[in-house]
C-alpha positions as a Markdown table, in Angstrom:
| # | Residue | x | y | z |
|---|---|---|---|---|
| 1 | Met | 77.7 | -54.4 | -107.4 |
| 2 | Lys | 80.2 | -55.9 | -104.6 |
| 3 | Ile | 80.1 | -54.7 | -101.4 |
| 4 | Gly | 83.1 | -53.1 | -101.6 |
| 5 | Thr | 82.5 | -50.7 | -104.3 |
| 6 | Leu | 79.3 | -49.9 | -102.7 |
| 7 | Ala | 81.1 | -48.9 | -99.9 |
| 8 | Ile | 84.0 | -47.0 | -102.1 |
| 9 | Leu | 80.9 | -45.2 | -103.8 |
| 10 | Thr | 79.3 | -44.5 | -100.5 |
| 11 | Ile | 82.4 | -43.0 | -99.2 |
| 12 | Gly | 82.4 | -41.3 | -102.4 |
| 13 | Val | 79.2 | -39.6 | -102.8 |
| 14 | Ala | 79.3 | -38.2 | -98.8 |
| 15 | Leu | 82.9 | -36.8 | -99.9 |
| 16 | Leu | 80.9 | -34.8 | -102.3 |
| 17 | Leu | 77.9 | -33.8 | -100.2 |
| 18 | Ala | 80.7 | -32.4 | -97.5 |
| 19 | Leu | 82.8 | -30.7 | -100.2 |
| 20 | Pro | 81.3 | -26.8 | -99.9 |
| 21 | Trp | 82.5 | -26.9 | -96.3 |
| 22 | Leu | 85.5 | -28.3 | -96.9 |
| 23 | Val | 87.4 | -26.3 | -100.0 |
| 24 | Ser | 87.5 | -22.4 | -100.8 |
| 25 | Asp | 84.7 | -21.3 | -103.4 |
| 26 | Ser | 87.3 | -21.4 | -106.1 |
| 27 | Met | 88.5 | -24.8 | -105.7 |
| 28 | Leu | 84.2 | -25.5 | -105.0 |
| 29 | Asn | 83.9 | -23.6 | -108.9 |
| 30 | Ala | 86.4 | -26.2 | -109.9 |
| 31 | Ala | 84.5 | -29.3 | -108.7 |
| 32 | Val | 81.8 | -27.8 | -110.6 |
| 33 | Gln | 83.4 | -27.8 | -113.9 |
| 34 | Met | 85.0 | -31.6 | -113.0 |
| 35 | Leu | 80.9 | -32.5 | -112.4 |
| 36 | Ile | 80.7 | -31.5 | -115.5 |
| 37 | Ala | 83.4 | -32.7 | -117.5 |
| 38 | Ala | 82.4 | -36.0 | -115.8 |
| 39 | Leu | 79.3 | -36.5 | -116.7 |
| 40 | Phe | 80.3 | -35.2 | -120.5 |
| 41 | Ala | 82.6 | -38.0 | -120.4 |
| 42 | Met | 80.4 | -40.5 | -119.5 |
| 43 | Ala | 78.5 | -39.8 | -122.2 |
| 44 | Phe | 81.1 | -40.4 | -124.6 |
| 45 | Gly | 81.9 | -43.6 | -122.4 |
| 46 | Leu | 78.5 | -45.1 | -123.4 |
| 47 | Leu | 79.3 | -44.2 | -127.1 |
| 48 | Cys | 83.0 | -45.1 | -127.5 |
| 49 | Gly | 83.5 | -47.9 | -124.0 |
| 50 | Arg | 80.3 | -49.9 | -124.7 |
| 51 | Ala | 79.5 | -49.6 | -128.0 |
| 52 | Gly | 82.4 | -49.4 | -129.7 |
| 53 | Met | 82.0 | -46.1 | -131.9 |
| 54 | Leu | 84.6 | -43.5 | -131.7 |
| 55 | Ser | 83.2 | -40.1 | -132.2 |
| 56 | Phe | 85.5 | -37.2 | -132.6 |
| 57 | Gly | 82.4 | -34.5 | -132.4 |
| 58 | His | 80.8 | -35.0 | -129.4 |
| 59 | Ala | 81.0 | -31.3 | -128.9 |
| 60 | Ala | 78.1 | -30.7 | -131.1 |
| 61 | Tyr | 75.7 | -31.8 | -128.7 |
| 62 | Phe | 76.9 | -30.3 | -125.8 |
| 63 | Gly | 77.2 | -27.4 | -127.5 |
| 64 | Val | 73.7 | -27.7 | -128.4 |
| 65 | Gly | 72.5 | -28.4 | -124.8 |
| 66 | Ala | 74.3 | -25.5 | -123.8 |
| 67 | Phe | 72.6 | -23.3 | -126.1 |
| 68 | Ala | 69.2 | -24.9 | -125.5 |
| 69 | Ala | 69.4 | -24.7 | -122.2 |
| 70 | Val | 70.1 | -20.7 | -122.0 |
| 71 | His | 67.0 | -20.1 | -124.3 |
| 72 | Ala | 65.0 | -22.2 | -122.0 |
| 73 | Met | 66.4 | -19.5 | -119.1 |
| 74 | Asn | 65.1 | -16.8 | -121.5 |
| 75 | Ala | 62.0 | -18.2 | -122.5 |
| 76 | Phe | 60.4 | -19.0 | -119.3 |
| 77 | Asn | 62.7 | -17.3 | -116.4 |
| 78 | Gly | 62.8 | -20.5 | -114.6 |
| 79 | Glu | 59.3 | -20.6 | -113.7 |
| 80 | Gly | 56.0 | -22.4 | -115.4 |
| 81 | Leu | 57.1 | -25.6 | -116.8 |
| 82 | Leu | 60.8 | -24.9 | -117.0 |
| 83 | Pro | 62.1 | -23.5 | -113.6 |
| 84 | Thr | 66.0 | -23.9 | -113.0 |
| 85 | Pro | 66.5 | -27.0 | -111.9 |
| 86 | Leu | 64.6 | -28.5 | -114.8 |
| 87 | Leu | 66.4 | -26.2 | -116.7 |
| 88 | Pro | 68.7 | -29.5 | -118.6 |
| 89 | Leu | 65.8 | -31.5 | -119.1 |
| 90 | Val | 65.6 | -29.4 | -122.2 |
| 91 | Gly | 69.5 | -30.0 | -122.8 |
| 92 | Ala | 68.5 | -33.4 | -122.6 |
| 93 | Gly | 66.0 | -33.1 | -125.0 |
| 94 | Thr | 67.8 | -31.1 | -127.8 |
| 95 | Gly | 70.9 | -34.0 | -127.8 |
| 96 | Met | 68.9 | -36.5 | -128.3 |
| 97 | Ile | 66.9 | -35.4 | -131.1 |
| 98 | Ser | 70.7 | -34.2 | -132.7 |
| 99 | Gly | 71.9 | -37.2 | -132.0 |
| 100 | Leu | 69.3 | -39.4 | -133.7 |
| 101 | Ile | 69.7 | -37.0 | -136.8 |
| 102 | Ala | 73.0 | -36.8 | -136.5 |
| 103 | Gly | 73.5 | -40.7 | -135.7 |
| 104 | Tyr | 71.1 | -41.8 | -138.6 |
| 105 | Phe | 74.0 | -40.6 | -141.2 |
| 106 | Ser | 76.8 | -41.4 | -138.9 |
| 107 | Thr | 75.9 | -44.7 | -138.0 |
| 108 | Lys | 75.9 | -46.0 | -141.7 |
| 109 | Arg | 79.4 | -46.5 | -141.4 |
| 110 | Thr | 82.2 | -47.8 | -139.1 |
| 111 | Gly | 85.6 | -47.5 | -137.8 |
| 112 | Val | 87.4 | -44.4 | -139.0 |
| 113 | Tyr | 84.7 | -43.7 | -141.4 |
| 114 | Phe | 82.4 | -42.8 | -138.6 |
| 115 | Ala | 84.9 | -41.1 | -136.4 |
| 116 | Met | 85.3 | -39.1 | -140.1 |
| 117 | Ile | 81.5 | -38.1 | -140.3 |
| 118 | Thr | 81.0 | -37.1 | -136.9 |
| 119 | Leu | 84.3 | -35.0 | -136.9 |
| 120 | Ala | 82.9 | -33.4 | -140.0 |
| 121 | Leu | 79.0 | -33.2 | -138.7 |
| 122 | Ala | 80.4 | -30.8 | -135.7 |
| 123 | Glu | 82.7 | -28.8 | -137.5 |
| 124 | Leu | 79.7 | -27.7 | -140.1 |
| 125 | Leu | 78.1 | -27.3 | -137.1 |
| 126 | His | 80.7 | -24.3 | -135.7 |
| 127 | Ala | 80.8 | -22.8 | -138.8 |
| 128 | Leu | 77.9 | -22.2 | -139.0 |
| 129 | Ala | 77.5 | -21.3 | -135.6 |
| 130 | Pro | 78.8 | -17.8 | -135.9 |
| 131 | His | 76.2 | -16.8 | -138.5 |
| 132 | Leu | 73.5 | -18.1 | -137.1 |
| 133 | Lys | 73.0 | -15.0 | -134.5 |
| 134 | Ala | 69.4 | -15.7 | -133.6 |
| 135 | Val | 70.2 | -19.1 | -132.4 |
| 136 | Phe | 73.8 | -19.1 | -131.2 |
| 137 | Gly | 74.0 | -15.2 | -130.6 |
| 138 | Gly | 77.3 | -14.2 | -133.0 |
| 139 | Glu | 80.7 | -14.3 | -131.6 |
| 140 | Ala | 79.3 | -12.5 | -128.2 |
| 141 | Gly | 76.9 | -15.7 | -127.5 |
| 142 | Ile | 73.7 | -15.7 | -125.2 |
| 143 | Ser | 73.9 | -14.6 | -121.7 |
| 144 | Ser | 71.2 | -15.1 | -119.2 |
| 145 | Phe | 70.3 | -15.3 | -115.4 |
| 146 | Arg | 69.8 | -18.2 | -113.1 |
| 147 | Met | 66.3 | -17.1 | -111.3 |
| 148 | Pro | 64.9 | -18.8 | -108.0 |
| 149 | Ala | 62.6 | -21.8 | -107.8 |
| 150 | Trp | 61.6 | -24.1 | -105.3 |
| 151 | Gly | 62.6 | -21.6 | -102.2 |
| 152 | Phe | 66.3 | -21.6 | -103.5 |
| 153 | Thr | 67.8 | -18.4 | -105.0 |
| 154 | Phe | 70.3 | -20.2 | -107.2 |
| 155 | Gly | 72.8 | -17.0 | -106.7 |
| 156 | Ser | 75.7 | -18.9 | -104.3 |
| 157 | Leu | 77.9 | -21.1 | -105.7 |
| 158 | Ser | 77.1 | -24.2 | -103.2 |
| 159 | Glu | 73.6 | -24.2 | -104.6 |
| 160 | Val | 75.1 | -24.3 | -108.2 |
| 161 | Tyr | 77.5 | -27.0 | -107.0 |
| 162 | Tyr | 74.2 | -28.8 | -105.4 |
| 163 | Leu | 72.0 | -28.7 | -108.4 |
| 164 | Thr | 75.2 | -30.3 | -110.7 |
| 165 | Leu | 75.8 | -32.6 | -108.3 |
| 166 | Ile | 72.2 | -34.0 | -108.2 |
| 167 | Trp | 72.5 | -34.1 | -111.9 |
| 168 | Thr | 75.3 | -35.3 | -112.3 |
| 169 | Leu | 74.9 | -38.5 | -110.0 |
| 170 | Gly | 71.4 | -39.2 | -111.5 |
| 171 | Cys | 72.6 | -39.3 | -115.1 |
| 172 | Ile | 75.5 | -41.9 | -113.9 |
| 173 | Leu | 73.2 | -43.9 | -112.4 |
| 174 | Leu | 70.6 | -43.8 | -115.2 |
| 175 | Leu | 73.9 | -44.7 | -117.3 |
| 176 | Tyr | 74.4 | -47.6 | -115.3 |
| 177 | Leu | 70.9 | -48.9 | -115.2 |
| 178 | Phe | 71.0 | -48.2 | -119.3 |
| 179 | Ser | 73.8 | -50.6 | -119.2 |
| 180 | Lys | 71.7 | -53.5 | -117.5 |
| 181 | Thr | 69.2 | -53.1 | -120.0 |
| 182 | Pro | 68.5 | -55.3 | -123.2 |
| 183 | Leu | 69.1 | -52.5 | -125.4 |
| 184 | Gly | 72.7 | -51.6 | -122.9 |
| 185 | Arg | 73.7 | -55.1 | -123.4 |
| 186 | Leu | 73.3 | -54.8 | -126.9 |
| 187 | Ala | 75.9 | -52.5 | -127.3 |
| 188 | Leu | 78.3 | -54.4 | -126.3 |
| 189 | Gly | 77.9 | -56.8 | -129.4 |
| 190 | Leu | 77.4 | -53.9 | -131.3 |
| 191 | Arg | 81.3 | -53.8 | -130.2 |
| 192 | Glu | 82.7 | -56.6 | -130.2 |
| 193 | Asn | 81.4 | -58.2 | -133.4 |
| 194 | Ala | 78.4 | -56.5 | -135.6 |
| 195 | His | 78.9 | -58.4 | -138.4 |
| 196 | Arg | 77.4 | -61.7 | -136.3 |
| 197 | Met | 74.6 | -59.5 | -134.6 |
| 198 | Arg | 73.4 | -58.6 | -138.2 |
| 199 | Phe | 73.3 | -62.3 | -139.0 |
| 200 | Leu | 71.3 | -62.5 | -136.2 |
| 201 | Gly | 69.0 | -60.8 | -137.1 |
| 202 | Tyr | 69.1 | -57.6 | -135.4 |
| 203 | Asn | 69.0 | -54.0 | -137.2 |
| 204 | Thr | 72.9 | -52.7 | -135.8 |
| 205 | His | 72.3 | -49.6 | -138.0 |
| 206 | Ala | 68.7 | -48.6 | -136.0 |
| 207 | Leu | 70.8 | -50.2 | -132.8 |
| 208 | Gly | 73.8 | -47.8 | -133.4 |
| 209 | Thr | 71.5 | -45.0 | -133.9 |
| 210 | Leu | 69.7 | -45.3 | -130.4 |
| 211 | Ile | 73.1 | -45.8 | -128.4 |
| 212 | Phe | 74.2 | -42.4 | -130.4 |
| 213 | Ala | 71.5 | -41.0 | -129.4 |
| 214 | Val | 71.3 | -41.7 | -126.2 |
| 215 | Ser | 74.8 | -40.7 | -125.5 |
| 216 | Ala | 74.1 | -37.3 | -127.3 |
| 217 | Met | 71.3 | -37.0 | -124.6 |
| 218 | Phe | 73.6 | -37.0 | -121.3 |
| 219 | Ala | 76.1 | -34.9 | -123.6 |
| 220 | Gly | 73.4 | -32.5 | -123.8 |
| 221 | Ile | 72.7 | -32.5 | -119.8 |
| 222 | Ala | 76.0 | -31.9 | -119.3 |
| 223 | Gly | 76.0 | -28.7 | -121.7 |
| 224 | Ala | 72.9 | -27.2 | -120.2 |
| 225 | Leu | 74.9 | -27.5 | -116.8 |
| 226 | Gln | 77.7 | -25.4 | -118.1 |
| 227 | Ser | 75.2 | -22.9 | -119.0 |
| 228 | Leu | 73.5 | -23.0 | -115.8 |
| 229 | Asn | 77.1 | -22.2 | -114.4 |
| 230 | Leu | 78.4 | -19.7 | -116.9 |
| 231 | Glu | 74.4 | -18.5 | -117.1 |
| 232 | Ala | 76.0 | -18.0 | -120.8 |
| 233 | Ala | 76.8 | -19.9 | -123.6 |
| 234 | Asn | 79.0 | -19.0 | -126.7 |
| 235 | Tyr | 80.0 | -21.2 | -130.2 |
| 236 | Val | 83.7 | -21.5 | -128.6 |
| 237 | Val | 81.3 | -25.3 | -126.9 |
| 238 | Leu | 81.2 | -26.1 | -130.2 |
| 239 | Glu | 85.1 | -26.0 | -131.1 |
| 240 | Ser | 87.2 | -28.9 | -131.6 |
| 241 | His | 89.1 | -28.6 | -128.8 |
| 242 | Ile | 85.9 | -30.0 | -126.5 |
| 243 | Ser | 85.5 | -32.8 | -128.5 |
| 244 | Thr | 89.4 | -33.6 | -128.1 |
| 245 | Ala | 89.4 | -33.1 | -124.5 |
| 246 | Val | 86.7 | -35.8 | -124.1 |
| 247 | Val | 88.2 | -37.9 | -126.0 |
| 248 | Leu | 91.1 | -38.1 | -124.5 |
| 249 | Asn | 90.1 | -37.8 | -120.6 |
| 250 | Ser | 88.1 | -40.8 | -121.4 |
| 251 | Phe | 90.6 | -43.2 | -122.8 |
| 252 | Ile | 93.0 | -41.5 | -119.5 |
| 253 | Gly | 90.7 | -43.0 | -116.6 |
| 254 | Gly | 89.6 | -46.1 | -119.0 |
| 255 | Val | 86.9 | -45.7 | -121.8 |
| 256 | Arg | 85.6 | -49.8 | -121.5 |
| 257 | Val | 85.7 | -48.9 | -117.2 |
| 258 | Phe | 82.4 | -47.8 | -116.3 |
| 259 | Phe | 83.5 | -45.2 | -113.8 |
| 260 | Gly | 86.9 | -44.7 | -115.7 |
| 261 | Pro | 85.8 | -42.2 | -118.2 |
| 262 | Ala | 84.2 | -39.5 | -115.1 |
| 263 | Ile | 87.2 | -39.9 | -113.0 |
| 264 | Gly | 89.5 | -39.2 | -115.9 |
| 265 | Gly | 87.1 | -35.9 | -116.9 |
| 266 | Ala | 87.6 | -35.2 | -113.8 |
| 267 | Leu | 91.2 | -35.4 | -113.2 |
| 268 | Met | 92.4 | -34.0 | -116.3 |
| 269 | Thr | 90.0 | -31.2 | -115.4 |
| 270 | Phe | 91.4 | -30.6 | -111.9 |
| 271 | Phe | 94.8 | -30.9 | -113.4 |
| 272 | Gly | 94.2 | -28.3 | -116.2 |
| 273 | Tyr | 93.0 | -26.0 | -113.4 |
| 274 | Ile | 95.7 | -26.3 | -111.2 |
| 275 | Thr | 98.6 | -26.0 | -114.0 |
| 276 | Ser | 97.4 | -23.6 | -116.2 |
| 277 | Asp | 98.0 | -21.1 | -113.9 |
| 278 | Leu | 101.3 | -22.1 | -113.5 |
| 279 | Thr | 102.6 | -22.7 | -116.6 |
| 280 | Arg | 102.3 | -21.4 | -120.7 |
| 281 | Val | 102.8 | -24.8 | -121.6 |
| 282 | Trp | 99.9 | -27.4 | -119.6 |
| 283 | Leu | 99.1 | -28.4 | -122.5 |
| 284 | Leu | 102.0 | -29.7 | -123.6 |
| 285 | Tyr | 101.8 | -31.8 | -119.9 |
| 286 | Gln | 98.4 | -32.9 | -120.5 |
| 287 | Gly | 99.3 | -35.0 | -124.2 |
| 288 | Ile | 102.7 | -36.5 | -122.7 |
| 289 | Ile | 100.2 | -37.9 | -119.6 |
| 290 | Phe | 97.6 | -39.1 | -122.3 |
| 291 | Val | 100.6 | -40.9 | -124.4 |
| 292 | Leu | 102.3 | -42.1 | -121.2 |
| 293 | Val | 98.7 | -43.7 | -120.3 |
| 294 | Met | 98.2 | -45.0 | -123.8 |
| 295 | Met | 101.6 | -46.8 | -123.9 |
| 296 | Phe | 101.5 | -48.2 | -120.5 |
| 297 | Met | 98.2 | -48.3 | -119.3 |
| 298 | Pro | 96.4 | -49.0 | -122.5 |
| 299 | Arg | 93.2 | -50.1 | -120.0 |
| 300 | Gly | 93.3 | -46.5 | -118.5 |
| 301 | Ile | 94.1 | -45.4 | -114.6 |
| 302 | Val | 91.2 | -47.1 | -113.5 |
| 303 | Gly | 91.4 | -50.1 | -115.7 |
| 304 | Glu | 94.5 | -50.8 | -115.0 |
| 305 | Val | 94.1 | -50.2 | -110.9 |
| 306 | Ile | 90.7 | -52.7 | -111.2 |
| 307 | Glu | 93.0 | -55.0 | -113.5 |
| 308 | Arg | 95.7 | -55.2 | -110.0 |
| 309 | Phe | 93.6 | -55.6 | -107.7 |
| 310 | Arg | 91.0 | -58.1 | -109.2 |
| 311 | His | 92.4 | -61.2 | -108.4 |
| 312 | Ser | 94.8 | -60.7 | -105.2 |
| 313 | Ser | 94.8 | -62.2 | -102.0 |
| 314 | Leu | 94.8 | -59.7 | -98.9 |
| 315 | Arg | 99.0 | -60.3 | -98.9 |
| 316 | Gly | 98.7 | -59.6 | -102.8 |
| 317 | Leu | 96.7 | -56.9 | -102.1 |
| 318 | Ala | 99.5 | -55.6 | -99.6 |
| 319 | Gln | 102.3 | -56.0 | -102.4 |
| 320 | Thr | 100.6 | -55.2 | -105.1 |
| 321 | Ala | 99.9 | -51.8 | -103.0 |
| 322 | Gly | 103.2 | -51.4 | -102.5 |
| 323 | Thr | 104.7 | -52.1 | -105.6 |
| 324 | Met | 102.4 | -50.4 | -106.9 |
| 325 | Ala | 103.9 | -47.1 | -104.4 |
| 326 | Leu | 107.5 | -47.8 | -105.0 |
| 327 | Arg | 106.4 | -47.4 | -108.3 |
| 328 | Val | 104.7 | -44.0 | -108.1 |
| 329 | Ala | 107.5 | -42.7 | -106.1 |
| 330 | Ser | 110.4 | -43.6 | -108.7 |
| 331 | Leu | 108.0 | -42.2 | -111.9 |
| 332 | Ala | 107.4 | -38.6 | -109.7 |
| 333 | Ile | 111.5 | -38.3 | -109.5 |
| 334 | Ala | 111.4 | -39.0 | -113.4 |
| 335 | Ala | 108.6 | -36.8 | -114.1 |
| 336 | Phe | 109.8 | -34.5 | -111.6 |
| 337 | Gly | 113.2 | -34.2 | -113.9 |
| 338 | Gly | 111.4 | -34.1 | -117.0 |
| 339 | Val | 108.8 | -31.2 | -115.7 |
| 340 | Phe | 112.2 | -29.2 | -114.7 |
| 341 | Met | 113.8 | -29.7 | -118.0 |
| 342 | Ile | 110.4 | -28.7 | -120.1 |
| 343 | Glu | 110.2 | -25.8 | -117.8 |
| 344 | Phe | 113.8 | -24.7 | -118.1 |
| 345 | Ile | 113.7 | -24.8 | -121.9 |
| 346 | Gln | 110.2 | -23.2 | -122.1 |
| 347 | Arg | 111.7 | -20.7 | -120.7 |
| 348 | Phe | 115.5 | -20.4 | -122.1 |
| 349 | Leu | 113.2 | -20.5 | -125.8 |
| 350 | Ser | 110.7 | -17.8 | -124.7 |
| 351 | Ser | 110.3 | -14.2 | -126.7 |
| 352 | Asp | 110.9 | -12.6 | -123.1 |
| 353 | Tyr | 113.9 | -14.2 | -122.8 |
| 354 | Arg | 115.4 | -13.4 | -126.4 |
| 355 | Ala | 114.2 | -10.5 | -126.2 |
| 356 | Thr | 117.2 | -9.7 | -123.0 |
| 357 | Ala | 119.9 | -12.1 | -124.0 |
| 358 | Gly | 122.4 | -11.5 | -127.4 |
| 359 | Asn | 126.3 | -10.7 | -127.8 |
| 360 | Gly | 127.2 | -13.1 | -125.5 |
| 361 | Asn | 124.6 | -12.4 | -122.7 |
| 362 | Trp | 122.6 | -15.3 | -121.1 |
| 363 | Pro | 120.5 | -14.0 | -118.0 |
| 364 | Asp | 119.8 | -16.4 | -115.3 |
| 365 | Ile | 116.7 | -18.3 | -115.1 |
| 366 | Ala | 114.8 | -18.3 | -112.1 |
| 367 | Leu | 113.0 | -22.0 | -111.6 |
| 368 | Phe | 111.8 | -23.5 | -108.7 |
| 369 | Ser | 112.9 | -20.9 | -106.3 |
| 370 | Tyr | 116.6 | -21.0 | -107.4 |
| 371 | Val | 118.3 | -19.2 | -110.2 |
| 372 | Trp | 120.0 | -21.0 | -113.0 |
| 373 | Ser | 122.4 | -20.0 | -115.0 |
| 374 | Pro | 122.1 | -21.6 | -118.8 |
| 375 | Val | 125.2 | -22.0 | -119.9 |
| 376 | Ser | 126.3 | -23.5 | -116.4 |
| 377 | Val | 126.1 | -27.6 | -116.4 |
| 378 | Leu | 124.4 | -27.6 | -113.5 |
| 379 | Pro | 120.4 | -27.2 | -114.3 |
| 380 | Trp | 120.8 | -29.7 | -117.6 |
| 381 | Ala | 122.5 | -32.0 | -115.1 |
| 382 | Phe | 120.2 | -31.9 | -112.6 |
| 383 | Gly | 117.0 | -32.3 | -114.9 |
| 384 | Ile | 118.2 | -35.1 | -116.9 |
| 385 | Gly | 120.4 | -36.8 | -114.1 |
| 386 | Leu | 116.7 | -36.6 | -111.6 |
| 387 | Phe | 115.0 | -38.2 | -115.1 |
| 388 | Ala | 117.6 | -41.0 | -115.8 |
| 389 | Ile | 117.5 | -41.8 | -111.5 |
| 390 | Gly | 113.3 | -42.4 | -111.6 |
| 391 | Ile | 113.9 | -44.1 | -114.9 |
| 392 | Ala | 116.2 | -46.3 | -113.8 |
| 393 | Leu | 114.5 | -46.7 | -110.2 |
| 394 | Thr | 111.1 | -47.7 | -112.2 |
| 395 | Met | 113.0 | -50.6 | -113.9 |
| 396 | Ile | 114.1 | -51.8 | -110.9 |
| 397 | Val | 110.8 | -52.4 | -109.5 |
| 398 | Asn | 109.4 | -53.4 | -112.1 |
| 399 | Arg | 112.3 | -56.1 | -112.5 |
| 400 | Arg | 111.5 | -57.2 | -108.2 |
| 401 | Ala | 107.8 | -57.7 | -108.9 |
| 402 | Ala | 107.9 | -59.7 | -112.0 |
| 403 | Ala | 110.4 | -62.3 | -110.0 |
| 404 | Ala | 108.2 | -61.9 | -107.3 |
| 405 | Gln | 105.6 | -62.4 | -109.2 |
| 406 | Glu | 107.1 | -65.6 | -111.2 |
| 407 | Ala | 108.3 | -66.9 | -108.1 |
| 408 | Ser | 104.6 | -66.9 | -106.4 |
| 409 | Ala | 103.3 | -68.7 | -109.6 |
C-alpha cells in the first residue's frame, strides 16, 4: 500500500473515531447507516467487482443476517457465548451457510442467467417470509433489546456507533487481506476469463460458490449490525429495493475499485438521508445520478478520480485539480437549473396543486424562498437558462482540458 494512500486512510479513520464529538445525534445515526451501507456494498463489490458475478438478490443474505442476530439477541440476552459485541458473528455464519446453498445453484450459470437466479431466490425468500412467522415474525417482524456486555450498556448512540465502526473497519480489513490470498486472486481470473481457468484445471463452479459464500457472509454481518442498531428486524429488509440500492451504490462509487463500493454506499446513503426530508422525488435524483455516472464516469466516482490523478506530475496534479474544480462548478450550475425545473414541475403536477387550480386559476408556487407564477415565462426561463449555461460552461472546460492535454503530449 502506498504511503499517500496509507496517510489518507489514517486521516479518514481518525475522523471516524472523532465523529461523535463533531456531529449531532441525528447525523451520528446517519453515520451508523452509512457504515452499514458501506460494508454491505463492500460485500457486494467482492462478488460483482472482483469476481464479475452480478447479483440482483443480495438483500436475501443481508436479511438473513439481520433476523439471525435478532433471534440470537433474544436467545442469549447479550451474555454467555454470544455477548452483544459478538452478535454479528451469527449474521456471518448464517450468511455464509445461506450463501453456500444459494451460490451452489446460482453459479451453475453465468451472466444474465446467474443474475436472474439470484433475483428469483431472493424474491422467493421475500414471498415466504410473511408466512414463516416463527422465523420472520410475520408483518410485525421481530424485536429485541441490546443488552449490556463487557462493561458497556450499548444504550447510547455513540456506543452503537463505535461497535458498528469497529466491525465495519475490521471487515473491510479482512476483505483487503482476502483479496491478497490465492482465492482472492483467483476471483479476478474468474471475472476475466472463466473458460481459460477451466481449461487450466480449476473448478470454476466450486470457486464461484466459495466467493459467493464469502460475499454473503459479509452481507450477513452488515444485516446483523442493522438489527443491533434498530433492535428489530422486519421482512422489509428482504425486499428487492435493498438489492437494487446496493447495486446502484456500488457502481456509483466504482465497483472495480476496492474502496469504491464503500464510498458509493456511504455517499448515497447520506444523500438519501439529506434529500428525503427536502423533496418527494429524491429517488428520481438517485436514478439521475446513477445514469450520469454510468454515461460519463463508467469507472465510478472513485475510479475516475484515481484514473485522473494516477500518472500526473505535481504540475499535472494542480492542473487536473483546477480542471475538476471548474467542471464541478459548471456542473453545479447545470444541476441547480435541473433541480429547479424538476421541483417546479413536481409541484405544478402534484395533486395538492391540481386541487386548488382550475377555471383559469393558477396559484403561485413557492420554491427556494421565492414565489413563482406557473403562467409566467420567468420560472421556466430561469431553470432552463441555468441548465443551458451550466452545460455550455462544462463543454468549454472539457474542450480546453482536451486542448491542453494535446499540447502537453
